[in-house]
N, C-alpha and C positions, 0 to 999 in steps of 0.2 A: 463317812465316819459318823457314828452315833455318839452323842455326848448326853449323858443322863442329865435331865432337867429337874428343877425343884418341883415342877408341876406333875412330874411322872407318877409319883406315889398317889396323888389325888386322882389322877385319871385312872390309874389301875384300880383304885378303890371304887370308883364310879362304875366300873364294869359289873359290879355285883348288884346294882340297883335296877337292872333290866329296863333302863330308859335310854333314849338316844342322847348322845353327847355330841355337841358341835363345838369345834375348836376354831376360833376366829382370831385373826391378828394380821399384822403387816406381812407383806410379801417377803419370801426368802428368809424366814426366821426359823424354819424347821418344823412347822406344824405337821406336814405330811410324814416326815421322818419319825416324829414323836408318836403319831397315831399308828403308824405301821409297827413300831416297836411294841406298843400296847397290844395291838391286834395279834402279833406273832406270839406273844406270851400267854394268850388265852388258851385254855385247854382245847384240844382237838375236837372234843365232843360238844363244845359250847356253841350254841347258835350264834353266828356272827356274820357281818357283812361289812366290807370295806369298799367305799366308793371314793376314788380320787376325782373330784369334780373339775380338776384341771384337764382331765381327759374328756374331750367333747362327747364321746360315746356314752360315758357315765353321766355326764351332765344332762344329756337328752333323756336318759332313763328316768330322771327325777325332776325334770323341768316343770312338770305340772303336778298338782296335788294328786290327781288320779294316777298318773304314772308312778309317782313315789309310792303310793299305797300298793300298787300292783307289784312293784319290785320288792317291797318289804314283805308282802304277803307270800310271795313265791320263795323268797330267800330264807325267811325265818319262820319256824313252826309256831303255831298258835299256842298260847299258854292258857291254862285254866285258872 
């Protein structure tokens, strides 16, 4: 069950700045659920990538700087 959080509006606004946003905090407080909701509300044509690093296969994809750059380069189109 999703409960709207005070930070939701701020996160939604940050989606417009074309920068990476990291959400950190204690375990089991709803970070993944909150970010999934923001992700799902983005327009379909918006370049986006969602990696849940609790899933080991996703963690491996970005475990080094080079791997992370490769994933981002493949997933998101270059901007001018």
